C-alpha positions as CSV (number, residue, x, y, z in Angstrom):
1,X,-30.6,19.7,-24.7
2,X,-31.6,17.2,-22.1
3,X,-29.5,17.8,-18.5
4,X,-27.1,15.0,-17.7
5,X,-28.3,12.7,-14.5
6,X,-25.8,11.1,-12.0
7,X,-25.9,7.6,-14.0
8,X,-25.8,9.1,-17.6
9,X,-22.6,7.4,-19.3
10,X,-20.0,10.0,-20.3
11,X,-20.4,8.8,-23.9
12,X,-23.8,10.5,-23.8
13,X,-22.9,14.0,-22.6
14,X,-22.8,16.6,-25.1
15,X,-19.6,17.4,-26.0
16,X,-18.1,13.7,-25.7
17,X,-18.0,11.8,-28.6
18,X,-16.4,7.8,-28.6
19,X,-13.2,8.8,-28.8
20,X,-13.0,11.2,-26.0
21,X,-15.1,8.6,-23.7
22,X,-12.1,5.7,-24.3
23,X,-9.7,8.4,-23.3
24,X,-11.9,9.3,-20.5
25,X,-12.2,5.7,-19.3
26,X,-8.5,5.5,-19.1
27,X,-8.8,7.6,-16.3
28,X,-11.6,5.5,-14.8
29,X,-14.1,8.2,-15.8
30,X,-17.5,6.6,-16.8
31,X,-20.6,8.2,-15.8
32,X,-21.3,11.8,-14.8
33,X,-20.6,10.8,-11.3
34,X,-17.5,9.1,-11.5
35,X,-16.7,12.6,-13.4
36,X,-18.2,14.9,-10.5
37,X,-16.0,12.6,-8.0
38,X,-12.6,13.0,-10.3
39,X,-11.0,16.0,-7.7
40,X,-8.4,18.2,-8.7
41,X,-5.1,17.3,-7.4
42,X,-3.8,21.0,-7.4
43,X,-5.0,24.8,-8.0
44,X,-3.4,27.7,-9.9
45,X,-4.3,30.8,-8.4
46,X,-5.7,33.3,-11.3
47,X,-8.2,35.2,-9.0
48,X,-6.7,38.7,-9.6
49,X,-6.4,40.1,-12.4
50,X,-2.9,42.6,-12.7
51,X,-2.6,45.6,-14.9
52,X,-0.5,45.0,-17.4
53,X,2.2,48.0,-16.4
54,X,2.6,45.9,-13.0
55,X,3.9,42.6,-14.3
56,X,6.9,41.4,-12.8
57,X,8.6,38.0,-14.0
58,X,7.2,34.7,-12.3
59,X,10.1,32.7,-10.3
60,X,10.3,29.0,-10.2
61,X,7.5,28.0,-8.0
62,X,5.8,31.3,-8.0
63,X,2.0,31.3,-8.9
64,X,1.3,32.1,-12.6
65,X,-0.3,36.0,-13.7
66,X,-3.4,37.1,-14.7
67,X,-4.4,39.8,-17.2
68,X,-7.0,41.3,-19.2
69,X,-6.3,43.1,-22.2
70,X,-7.2,43.3,-26.1
71,X,-5.3,42.0,-28.8
72,X,-3.1,44.4,-30.9
73,X,-1.6,42.1,-33.0
74,X,-1.2,38.1,-33.7
75,X,0.8,36.0,-35.9
76,X,2.2,32.8,-36.5
77,X,5.4,31.6,-37.7
78,X,7.7,28.9,-38.4
79,X,10.8,28.7,-36.1
80,X,14.3,29.0,-37.3
81,X,14.9,25.3,-38.0
82,X,10.8,24.9,-39.8
83,X,10.2,22.4,-36.9
84,X,7.6,24.0,-34.6
85,X,4.9,26.7,-35.3
86,X,5.5,29.9,-32.9
87,X,2.3,31.9,-32.5
88,X,3.1,35.7,-30.9
89,X,0.8,38.1,-29.8
90,X,0.6,42.0,-28.7
91,X,-2.0,42.4,-25.6
92,X,-2.4,45.6,-24.3
93,X,-4.6,47.2,-21.6
94,X,-5.0,51.0,-20.4
95,X,-1.4,50.7,-18.8
96,X,1.0,48.9,-21.0
97,X,1.1,46.1,-23.4
98,X,3.1,42.6,-23.0
99,X,3.8,39.8,-25.5
100,X,2.3,36.3,-25.3
101,X,4.2,33.1,-27.0
102,X,2.7,29.9,-27.7
103,X,4.7,26.7,-28.9
104,X,2.7,24.2,-31.5
105,X,-0.4,26.0,-31.5
106,X,-0.8,27.9,-35.2
107,X,-4.7,27.6,-34.6
108,X,-4.9,30.6,-32.3
109,X,-4.1,33.3,-35.1
110,X,-7.7,32.0,-36.4
111,X,-9.1,31.9,-32.7
112,X,-8.0,35.1,-31.0
113,X,-8.6,38.0,-33.6
114,X,-6.9,41.1,-33.5
115,X,-9.0,43.8,-31.5
116,X,-10.7,41.1,-29.5
117,X,-10.4,41.6,-25.4
118,X,-9.6,38.3,-23.7
119,X,-8.2,37.1,-20.3
120,X,-5.1,35.6,-20.2
121,X,-3.0,33.8,-17.7
122,X,0.3,32.0,-17.3
123,X,3.7,32.2,-16.6
124,X,5.7,35.7,-17.3
125,X,9.5,35.4,-18.2
126,X,12.0,37.0,-20.0
127,X,13.1,36.3,-23.4
128,X,15.2,38.3,-26.1
129,X,12.8,40.7,-26.8
130,X,11.6,41.4,-23.2
131,X,8.9,40.1,-21.2
132,X,6.5,37.2,-22.6
133,X,3.2,35.3,-21.3
134,X,4.6,31.6,-22.0
135,X,1.8,29.6,-23.6
136,X,-1.2,31.2,-21.5
137,X,-4.4,29.9,-21.3
138,X,-7.0,32.5,-22.6
139,X,-10.6,33.0,-22.6
140,X,-12.5,35.6,-24.2
141,X,-14.1,38.2,-21.9
142,X,-18.0,37.6,-23.3
143,X,-17.0,33.8,-22.4
144,X,-16.9,33.8,-18.5
145,X,-14.2,32.3,-16.7
146,X,-13.5,28.4,-16.2
147,X,-9.7,28.9,-17.0
148,X,-8.9,32.3,-15.9
149,X,-9.6,35.1,-13.4
150,X,-10.3,32.6,-10.4
151,X,-8.9,29.9,-8.6
152,X,-8.3,27.2,-11.1
153,X,-8.3,23.6,-10.8
154,X,-5.7,21.4,-12.6
155,X,-6.9,17.5,-12.9
156,X,-5.4,14.1,-13.4
157,X,-5.3,14.2,-17.3
158,X,-4.0,11.5,-19.7
159,X,-3.3,11.8,-23.5
160,X,-5.7,14.0,-25.4
161,X,-7.7,14.9,-22.0
162,X,-6.4,18.2,-20.8
163,X,-7.5,20.0,-17.7
164,X,-8.6,22.7,-20.0
165,X,-11.2,20.3,-21.4
166,X,-12.1,18.4,-17.9
167,X,-12.6,21.9,-16.5
168,X,-15.3,22.6,-19.1
169,X,-16.6,19.2,-19.2
170,X,-17.1,19.3,-15.7
171,X,-18.9,22.8,-15.7
172,X,-21.5,21.2,-18.4
173,X,-22.6,18.6,-15.7
174,X,-22.0,20.4,-12.3
175,X,-26.0,21.0,-12.1
176,X,-26.2,17.0,-11.9
177,X,-24.6,17.3,-8.7
178,X,-28.6,18.6,-7.4
179,X,-29.4,14.8,-7.2
180,X,-27.0,13.9,-4.8
181,X,-28.3,12.6,-1.6
182,X,-26.1,13.7,1.2
183,X,-26.0,10.3,2.9
184,X,-24.1,11.5,5.7
185,X,-26.4,12.0,8.8
186,X,-27.2,15.7,9.9
187,X,-26.4,15.1,13.5
188,X,-22.7,14.2,12.3
189,X,-22.7,16.9,9.4
190,X,-23.7,19.4,12.5
191,X,-21.3,18.1,15.2
192,X,-18.5,18.0,12.9
193,X,-19.0,21.7,11.4
194,X,-18.9,20.3,7.9
195,X,-20.0,21.2,4.3
196,X,-23.0,19.9,2.6
197,X,-22.4,17.6,-0.1
198,X,-23.8,19.3,-3.5
199,X,-21.6,22.5,-2.2
200,X,-18.5,20.6,-1.4
201,X,-18.7,19.3,-4.7
202,X,-18.9,22.7,-6.4
203,X,-15.9,24.1,-4.3
204,X,-13.6,21.5,-5.1
205,X,-14.4,22.0,-8.5
206,X,-14.7,25.6,-8.9
207,X,-13.7,27.1,-5.5
208,X,-15.1,30.8,-4.9
209,X,-12.1,31.2,-2.0
210,X,-9.2,29.3,-0.6
211,X,-11.3,28.9,2.5
212,X,-14.4,27.2,1.2
213,X,-11.9,25.1,-1.0
214,X,-10.3,23.8,1.9
215,X,-13.6,23.4,3.8
216,X,-15.0,21.2,0.7
217,X,-11.9,19.2,0.8
218,X,-12.1,18.5,4.5
219,X,-16.0,17.3,3.7
220,X,-15.1,15.0,1.1
221,X,-12.0,13.2,3.1
222,X,-14.2,12.6,6.0
223,X,-16.4,11.0,4.1
224,X,-13.6,8.8,2.7
225,X,-12.4,7.6,5.6
226,X,-16.0,7.3,7.8
227,X,-17.3,5.4,4.8
228,X,-14.3,2.8,5.8
229,X,-14.7,2.9,9.2
230,X,-18.1,2.4,9.4
231,X,-17.2,-0.8,6.8
232,X,-15.2,-2.0,9.1
233,X,-17.3,-1.8,12.1
234,X,-20.2,-3.0,10.2
235,X,-17.9,-6.4,9.1
236,X,-17.1,-6.6,12.8
237,X,-20.0,-6.6,14.1
238,X,-21.4,-9.5,11.4
239,X,-17.9,-11.6,12.1
240,X,-19.0,-11.5,15.7
241,X,-22.3,-12.7,15.2
242,X,-20.4,-16.3,14.1
243,X,-19.5,-18.7,16.8
244,X,-16.5,-20.4,17.3
245,X,-15.1,-23.6,19.0
246,X,-13.9,-22.5,22.8
247,X,-10.4,-23.2,23.1
248,X,-9.3,-23.4,26.8
249,X,-6.3,-22.0,28.2
250,X,-3.6,-25.5,29.0
251,X,-1.3,-23.7,31.3
252,X,1.1,-26.9,31.8
253,X,2.0,-27.4,27.5
254,X,2.1,-23.5,27.5
255,X,4.8,-23.6,30.0
256,X,6.6,-27.0,28.8
257,X,7.0,-24.9,25.3
258,X,8.3,-21.5,26.8
259,X,10.9,-23.4,28.7
260,X,12.4,-25.0,25.8
261,X,12.9,-22.0,24.0
262,X,16.6,-20.9,23.6
263,X,15.2,-17.1,24.3
264,X,13.2,-15.6,27.2
265,X,9.9,-14.4,25.8
266,X,9.7,-10.6,25.3
267,X,6.9,-8.8,27.6
268,X,5.6,-7.9,24.0
269,X,5.1,-11.8,23.2
270,X,3.6,-12.0,26.2
271,X,1.3,-9.9,26.2
272,X,0.3,-10.8,23.2
273,X,0.2,-14.4,23.7
274,X,-2.3,-13.6,26.4
275,X,-4.3,-11.9,24.3
276,X,-4.9,-14.1,22.0
277,X,-5.6,-17.1,24.5
278,X,-8.0,-14.6,26.1
279,X,-10.0,-14.1,22.7
280,X,-9.8,-18.4,22.0
281,X,-11.6,-18.6,25.2
282,X,-14.1,-15.8,24.8
283,X,-12.6,-13.4,27.1
284,X,-11.4,-14.0,30.4
285,X,-14.4,-15.4,31.8
286,X,-14.3,-18.2,29.6
287,X,-10.8,-19.1,31.2
288,X,-12.6,-20.4,34.1
289,X,-13.3,-24.2,34.2
290,X,-17.3,-24.1,34.3
291,X,-17.7,-26.4,31.2
292,X,-21.1,-24.2,30.0
293,X,-19.5,-22.1,27.2
294,X,-18.9,-24.1,24.3
295,X,-18.7,-21.5,21.6
296,X,-17.7,-18.1,21.5
297,X,-17.4,-15.5,19.4
298,X,-14.6,-15.5,16.9
299,X,-11.3,-14.0,17.0
300,X,-10.0,-11.4,14.5
301,X,-7.1,-10.5,15.5
302,X,-3.9,-9.1,13.8
303,X,-0.6,-9.4,15.3
304,X,1.6,-7.1,14.1
305,X,5.7,-6.9,14.6
306,X,8.9,-6.1,13.4
307,X,11.7,-8.0,11.8
308,X,12.9,-10.8,14.2
309,X,10.0,-9.8,16.9
310,X,9.1,-13.6,17.2
311,X,6.0,-13.5,16.0
312,X,5.7,-17.0,15.0
313,X,6.8,-18.1,18.5
314,X,3.3,-16.3,19.3
315,X,1.3,-18.2,16.9
316,X,3.0,-21.3,18.1
317,X,1.4,-21.1,21.6
318,X,-1.8,-20.3,20.3
319,X,-1.4,-23.6,18.1
320,X,-0.4,-26.0,20.7
321,X,-3.7,-24.6,22.9
322,X,-5.7,-25.1,20.1
323,X,-4.2,-28.9,19.4
324,X,-4.5,-29.8,23.1
325,X,-8.3,-28.8,22.9
326,X,-8.0,-31.4,20.2
327,X,-8.9,-29.2,17.1
328,X,-7.2,-28.2,14.4
329,X,-5.1,-25.4,13.4
330,X,-3.9,-24.1,9.3
331,X,-1.3,-21.7,9.0
332,X,-1.1,-19.8,5.5
333,X,2.0,-18.7,4.1
334,X,2.3,-16.0,0.7
335,X,4.9,-18.1,-0.9
336,X,6.2,-21.8,-1.1
337,X,9.7,-21.0,0.4
338,X,8.2,-19.7,3.5
339,X,5.7,-22.5,4.0
340,X,8.5,-25.0,3.7
341,X,10.8,-23.0,6.5
342,X,7.5,-22.6,8.9
343,X,7.1,-26.0,8.3
344,X,10.7,-27.3,9.5
345,X,11.0,-24.7,12.3
346,X,7.4,-25.2,13.9
347,X,8.2,-29.0,13.6
348,X,11.7,-28.6,15.3
349,X,9.5,-26.7,17.9
350,X,6.7,-28.8,18.6
351,X,9.5,-32.1,19.6
352,X,8.3,-33.7,22.9
353,X,4.6,-33.1,22.1
354,X,2.0,-35.3,20.8
355,X,0.9,-33.3,17.7
356,X,0.8,-34.3,13.5
357,X,2.1,-31.7,11.4
358,X,1.5,-31.5,7.6
359,X,2.9,-29.4,4.8
360,X,0.7,-28.6,1.8
361,X,1.6,-26.6,-1.5
362,X,1.7,-26.8,-5.1
363,X,5.2,-28.9,-4.8
364,X,5.3,-30.3,-1.5
365,X,3.1,-32.7,0.4
366,X,4.8,-33.8,3.8
367,X,3.8,-35.4,7.1
368,X,5.3,-34.8,10.8
369,X,4.7,-37.3,13.5
370,X,5.8,-35.5,16.4
371,X,5.7,-37.3,19.8
372,X,7.7,-37.6,22.9
373,X,10.4,-40.0,21.6
374,X,11.3,-38.4,18.1
375,X,9.7,-37.2,15.2
376,X,9.0,-38.8,11.6
377,X,8.6,-36.8,8.4
378,X,7.3,-38.8,5.5
379,X,6.1,-37.7,1.9
380,X,2.6,-38.1,1.1
381,X,0.2,-38.4,-1.7
382,X,-2.2,-35.1,-1.8
383,X,-5.5,-37.4,-1.3
384,X,-4.3,-39.3,1.5
385,X,-3.8,-35.8,3.1
386,X,-6.7,-34.4,1.8
387,X,-8.4,-37.1,3.8
388,X,-6.8,-36.9,7.0
389,X,-7.2,-33.2,7.0
390,X,-11.3,-33.7,6.4
391,X,-11.6,-36.6,9.0
392,X,-9.7,-34.4,11.8
393,X,-6.5,-36.5,12.1
394,X,-3.7,-33.8,11.6
395,X,-3.5,-31.0,14.2
396,X,-1.7,-28.4,11.8
397,X,-1.4,-28.2,8.3
398,X,1.1,-25.4,6.7
399,X,0.7,-24.2,2.9
400,X,0.1,-21.8,0.4
401,X,-2.9,-20.8,-1.8
402,X,-3.3,-24.6,-2.4
403,X,-5.1,-25.1,0.8
404,X,-8.1,-22.9,-0.9
405,X,-8.5,-25.7,-3.4
406,X,-12.0,-27.1,-3.2
407,X,-11.2,-30.3,-2.1
408,X,-9.0,-29.3,1.2
409,X,-11.5,-29.4,4.1
410,X,-11.5,-29.4,7.7
411,X,-13.7,-31.2,10.1
412,X,-12.2,-29.5,13.7
413,X,-10.9,-26.3,12.4
414,X,-10.3,-23.9,15.1
415,X,-7.8,-21.7,14.1
416,X,-6.3,-19.8,11.1
417,X,-3.0,-18.1,11.2
418,X,-2.4,-16.2,7.8
419,X,1.0,-14.7,7.5
420,X,1.7,-11.7,5.9
421,X,-2.1,-11.0,5.6
422,X,-1.7,-8.4,3.4
423,X,-0.6,-10.4,0.5
424,X,-3.9,-12.3,1.1
425,X,-7.5,-10.6,0.1
426,X,-10.4,-10.9,2.0
427,X,-11.9,-13.4,-0.1
428,X,-9.5,-15.7,0.5
429,X,-9.8,-15.3,4.1
430,X,-13.5,-16.0,3.5
431,X,-12.8,-18.9,1.3
432,X,-10.8,-20.6,4.3
433,X,-13.4,-19.9,6.6
434,X,-15.9,-22.0,4.5
435,X,-13.9,-25.1,4.6
436,X,-14.8,-26.3,7.7
437,X,-17.5,-27.3,10.0
438,X,-16.9,-24.7,12.6
439,X,-15.9,-21.1,12.1
440,X,-12.7,-20.7,12.9
441,X,-10.7,-18.0,14.8
442,X,-8.6,-15.7,12.6
443,X,-5.3,-14.7,13.8
444,X,-3.1,-12.3,10.8
445,X,0.2,-11.5,11.1
446,X,2.2,-8.7,9.3
447,X,6.1,-8.1,9.3
448,X,5.5,-4.8,8.0
449,X,5.2,-2.4,10.6
450,X,2.5,0.3,10.5
451,X,1.8,3.4,12.6
452,X,-1.3,2.7,14.6
453,X,-3.2,5.3,13.0
454,X,-2.8,3.6,9.8
455,X,-3.6,0.3,11.3
456,X,-6.6,1.7,12.6
457,X,-7.8,2.8,9.0
458,X,-6.9,-0.3,7.4
459,X,-7.5,-2.7,9.8
460,X,-10.7,-1.5,12.0
461,X,-12.3,-4.7,11.9
462,X,-9.5,-6.3,13.8
463,X,-8.2,-6.4,17.3
464,X,-4.7,-5.5,17.0
465,X,-1.4,-6.6,19.2
466,X,1.5,-5.1,18.9
467,X,5.0,-6.5,19.2
468,X,7.4,-3.5,19.6
469,X,10.3,-5.4,21.2
470,X,12.7,-7.3,20.2
471,X,14.5,-10.2,21.9
472,X,17.7,-9.4,23.7
473,X,21.0,-9.7,22.7
474,X,19.9,-9.0,18.6
475,X,22.8,-6.9,17.5
476,X,21.5,-4.0,15.2
477,X,22.6,-4.4,11.3
478,X,25.5,-1.7,10.8
479,X,23.5,0.3,7.6
480,X,25.4,2.1,5.2
481,X,24.8,4.3,1.9
482,X,27.8,3.1,-0.6
483,X,28.6,5.9,-3.1
484,X,29.9,4.6,-6.6
485,X,32.8,5.6,-6.1
486,X,33.0,3.0,-3.4
487,X,31.5,0.2,-5.1
488,X,35.3,-1.6,-5.4
489,X,35.7,-1.3,-1.8
490,X,32.3,-2.6,-0.8
491,X,33.0,-5.9,-3.4
492,X,36.6,-6.5,-1.1
493,X,34.4,-6.4,1.9
494,X,31.5,-8.8,0.7
495,X,34.8,-11.0,-0.4
496,X,36.1,-10.5,2.9
497,X,33.1,-11.3,4.7
498,X,32.9,-14.7,2.8
499,X,36.2,-15.6,3.3
500,X,35.2,-15.9,6.8
501,X,32.4,-18.3,6.2
502,X,29.5,-16.0,5.9
503,X,27.0,-15.6,3.0
504,X,25.8,-12.7,1.1
505,X,22.1,-11.5,-0.3
506,X,22.1,-9.0,-3.5
507,X,19.3,-7.4,-4.0
508,X,18.1,-6.2,-7.5
509,X,14.7,-3.9,-8.0
510,X,13.8,-6.1,-11.8
511,X,14.1,-9.4,-13.0
512,X,15.2,-8.3,-16.3
513,X,17.0,-5.6,-17.7
514,X,14.6,-2.1,-18.5
515,X,16.4,0.9,-20.3
516,X,13.1,2.7,-19.5
517,X,13.5,2.3,-15.8
518,X,17.5,2.4,-16.2
519,X,18.1,0.1,-13.0
520,X,19.5,-3.2,-12.1
521,X,18.2,-6.2,-12.9
522,X,18.8,-9.4,-11.9
523,X,19.5,-11.6,-14.0
524,X,22.6,-9.2,-15.5
525,X,23.7,-8.8,-12.5
526,X,23.9,-12.2,-11.3
527,X,25.6,-12.8,-15.2
528,X,27.7,-9.7,-14.5
529,X,29.1,-10.4,-11.1
530,X,29.5,-13.9,-11.6
531,X,32.0,-13.2,-14.8
532,X,33.4,-10.0,-13.7
533,X,33.5,-9.8,-9.7
534,X,33.6,-13.0,-8.1
535,X,34.1,-15.6,-10.6
536,X,35.8,-17.7,-8.1
537,X,32.5,-17.7,-5.4
538,X,29.5,-19.9,-5.7
539,X,26.5,-17.9,-6.7
540,X,23.0,-18.3,-7.1
541,X,19.9,-16.9,-8.8
542,X,16.3,-16.5,-7.2
543,X,13.2,-14.4,-8.8
544,X,9.3,-14.8,-9.2
545,X,9.3,-16.4,-12.7
546,X,11.2,-19.3,-11.5
547,X,9.7,-22.4,-11.1
548,X,8.4,-23.4,-7.3
549,X,11.0,-26.5,-7.2
550,X,13.9,-24.5,-8.7
551,X,13.3,-21.7,-6.0
552,X,13.1,-24.2,-3.6
553,X,16.1,-25.7,-4.6
554,X,18.1,-22.6,-5.1
555,X,16.9,-21.2,-1.6
556,X,18.0,-24.5,0.0
557,X,21.2,-24.7,-1.4
558,X,21.5,-20.9,0.0
559,X,20.3,-22.2,3.5
560,X,22.3,-25.3,3.7
561,X,25.5,-22.6,3.0
562,X,26.4,-24.3,-0.7
563,X,26.2,-21.0,-2.0
564,X,28.1,-17.7,-1.3
565,X,26.2,-15.0,-3.0
566,X,22.5,-15.3,-4.0
567,X,21.0,-12.8,-6.3
568,X,17.6,-11.9,-5.8
569,X,14.4,-9.6,-6.6
570,X,12.2,-8.6,-3.8
571,X,10.9,-12.2,-3.0
572,X,13.4,-12.8,-0.3
573,X,11.7,-9.8,1.3
574,X,9.8,-11.7,4.0
575,X,10.3,-14.6,6.5
576,X,13.6,-16.1,4.7
577,X,15.7,-16.9,7.6
578,X,19.6,-17.6,7.0
579,X,21.5,-17.0,10.0
580,X,25.4,-17.7,8.5
581,X,24.0,-14.5,6.2
582,X,25.7,-11.2,7.3
583,X,25.5,-8.9,4.1
584,X,22.8,-7.3,2.4
585,X,23.5,-5.4,-0.4
586,X,20.6,-3.7,-2.1
587,X,21.0,-2.6,-6.1
588,X,18.3,0.6,-6.7
589,X,17.6,1.4,-3.2
590,X,15.4,4.4,-4.3
591,X,13.3,1.9,-5.7
592,X,12.1,0.8,-2.4
593,X,9.9,2.2,0.1
594,X,11.8,2.6,3.7
595,X,9.4,-0.5,5.4
596,X,10.6,-2.2,2.4
597,X,14.5,-1.7,2.8
598,X,14.0,-2.4,6.2
599,X,12.4,-5.8,5.3
600,X,15.4,-6.8,3.7
601,X,17.7,-5.7,6.3
602,X,16.1,-7.8,8.4
603,X,16.9,-11.0,6.6
604,X,20.8,-10.4,7.9
605,X,21.4,-10.1,11.7
606,X,19.7,-13.3,12.8
607,X,22.7,-14.8,14.7
608,X,25.1,-13.6,17.3
609,X,27.6,-12.5,13.8
610,X,27.8,-8.9,13.2
611,X,25.9,-7.9,9.9
612,X,25.8,-5.1,7.3
613,X,23.5,-3.5,4.8
614,X,24.7,-1.8,2.0
615,X,22.6,0.5,0.0
616,X,23.7,1.5,-3.3
617,X,21.6,3.9,-5.6
618,X,22.8,5.7,-9.2
619,X,20.9,9.0,-8.1
620,X,22.1,12.2,-6.9
621,X,18.9,13.5,-5.5
622,X,19.4,15.3,-2.1
623,X,15.3,14.0,-1.4
624,X,16.7,10.1,-2.1
625,X,19.8,10.1,-0.4
626,X,18.1,11.4,2.8
627,X,15.3,9.6,2.5
628,X,17.5,6.7,2.4
629,X,20.4,8.2,5.2
630,X,17.1,7.8,7.7
631,X,17.7,3.9,7.6
632,X,21.1,4.6,8.9
633,X,19.8,6.1,11.9
634,X,16.5,4.3,12.8
635,X,16.4,0.7,13.3
636,X,12.9,0.7,14.8
637,X,10.4,-0.7,12.2
638,X,7.3,1.1,13.7
639,X,9.2,4.8,13.5
640,X,10.6,4.1,10.2
641,X,7.0,3.7,9.0
642,X,6.0,6.7,10.4
643,X,9.0,8.4,8.2
644,X,8.0,6.6,5.0
645,X,4.6,7.7,5.5
646,X,5.8,11.2,5.8
647,X,8.3,11.1,2.8
648,X,6.5,8.9,0.5
649,X,2.6,8.4,1.6
650,X,1.1,5.5,2.3
651,X,1.2,3.8,-1.0
652,X,4.5,2.9,-0.5
653,X,3.7,1.0,2.8
654,X,0.9,-1.2,2.1
655,X,-1.0,-1.7,-0.9
656,X,-4.4,-0.4,-0.2
657,X,-6.5,-2.1,-2.8
658,X,-4.8,-5.7,-1.4
659,X,-6.6,-5.1,0.9
660,X,-10.4,-4.6,-0.5
661,X,-10.1,-0.6,-0.2
662,X,-10.7,2.1,-2.9
663,X,-8.4,4.4,-3.8
664,X,-8.1,7.3,-1.4
665,X,-9.1,10.3,-3.6
666,X,-9.2,13.0,-1.2
667,X,-8.3,11.9,2.4
668,X,-4.7,11.4,3.6
669,X,-3.9,8.4,5.9
670,X,-1.5,10.5,7.5
671,X,-4.3,12.9,9.3
672,X,-4.7,10.8,12.5
673,X,-7.2,13.2,14.0
674,X,-9.4,12.9,11.4
675,X,-9.6,9.0,11.2
676,X,-9.9,9.1,15.0
677,X,-13.0,11.4,13.8
678,X,-14.4,9.1,11.5
679,X,-13.9,6.4,13.7
680,X,-15.9,8.0,16.2
681,X,-18.6,9.0,14.1
682,X,-19.1,5.7,12.3
683,X,-19.7,4.1,16.1
684,X,-22.4,7.1,16.5
685,X,-24.2,6.0,13.7
686,X,-24.0,2.1,14.6
687,X,-25.2,3.1,18.7
688,X,-27.5,5.6,17.5
689,X,-29.5,3.6,14.7
690,X,-28.6,6.7,12.2
691,X,-28.0,3.8,9.1
692,X,-30.1,5.4,6.6
693,X,-31.1,4.1,3.5
694,X,-29.3,6.7,1.7
695,X,-25.4,5.4,3.7
696,X,-26.5,2.0,3.1
697,X,-26.5,2.3,-0.7
698,X,-23.7,4.3,-0.4
699,X,-21.6,1.7,1.2
700,X,-22.9,-1.0,-1.4
701,X,-21.7,1.4,-4.2
702,X,-18.4,1.2,-2.5
703,X,-18.5,-2.6,-2.7
704,X,-18.6,-1.9,-6.2
705,X,-15.9,0.6,-7.0
């Protein structure tokens, strides 16, 4: 039989028919290489074969037991209700005997013959007739041990594909791992004391000991983080080879803008603004008026800050400096609602400056002429706006994905601000950079606080500015976990807040009802509240399936105070500003991560009024309650993000695939030490010229995954 190669399709592997190949594809397994990188998600320790006389029942959470014995009796019969086949066996060794029972596996009485010796592994429980091995896996003693008598891997499964089947299949293709070229440079492998790749693949699937399994996990986890870091550093190097317009610092304009703000900039805002200004000028030396440097390496910076930390003002300072240098800026927002809000706020902020600001979304095309004498806003045709951008006459354009359309082009684009940058992929950012005769500086913004270690892993190609201070005078939003018994009291409290002239958000996890999930949906909750609870109040509904014009109309009415209550899905998570709203009521709070709940909470408490966040959950799970209680105690978004990472894992903080990355199979983004080790190793590769052909090939393979 021909040995399978790494690139061999699984459908060509012995024991995999067309039907099974389709099932394996559901797990993302197409080739032998895919299978070898389909790692176990846990292990069962059946390495110790116990004499039957020494067997004791296994408690909840305890490992199962493994025995070796001869089958004295085996039979299959129907359960009393004749719905289920039960197979019974009596197993004996020289110390005693034990019963085994299998549910719904009648074929076993034909496969396991009386008098045959086999190894059995599983849970041991008390039944009406004494101790029973319940649904044990088994192997005949002459067949070797894959499922028993060792540390046994348990794999991610799908319908029709069991771990038992996967163990056999992996074992059959393991010899192909010998083709693997270890792409990790020997210098790094030796320095980090890492296992060789071929050995790691063997030990991760069929470990000889727990120690070797841990070493295999370390090697494979290091590989994942190392490749991410190396890819990020290469992207950074490639980006810095570009040249962007040099933007000189206009101190008078910045001082004028800062002086008109209704609040004092925090030290964090000042620090971030200065870092950006230096980047635009090509470093501190570029700030000197020598007139020699016309282009500089382009900025690629992430401005990360908590809800309400003032990211937009920092971006506005950069936009103003760019405008005074006679270059253009673009401000990309993820939703039309947010783009319109940014347009209104920035037009107001730039009052008194000579600047032309435009808005371009699928539904809105507006132009704001701002001067020292006043501001005029007019609607324009898209063709006219596109022409103005192309001629370089618009200083700042704010918009959504509509800005990425083919006909939109800039003459002198120097700065691209990307709000909620995780909503835009690498390809969208690249498309934006191709829309000008000049390469722009990039300033990405994120209102989702991320622990520094996670930022290093996800944004290794970006410089980082963190706004870790809140403006003075901002009140904390009082947060409560409301039990079902106090729901009516919460409704009375909401009515009181509205009577005092305030407004309320009600957030639901879904748009429409789902029996399977059993959580509240926005449409149904809106109808229920309107008919049964607040029939006399003005209510609105907002969700992602509404047309842009409908969403804008509802949000506009709420912002103008024409609605008392807005029932919404997560579309209001980021950026929406309604200073008069004082209550954020969240249904099905367990469905959201802490970071996302913190984002919702940030929609209120944006004025001098005391605000409240009410968390509702139908589950009584202690783990859920403890997690939600963290929100009652912690108001710092970065600390909450750390907590979320600890309790729920990185997927709740940020969608990794949204960043153009691949799934992490083995590494943990919580492992700060390993992330730093991987980063240093990646730097070493570039500094010492260790980028081998094998390593380049592996990096290319990552882009296809």
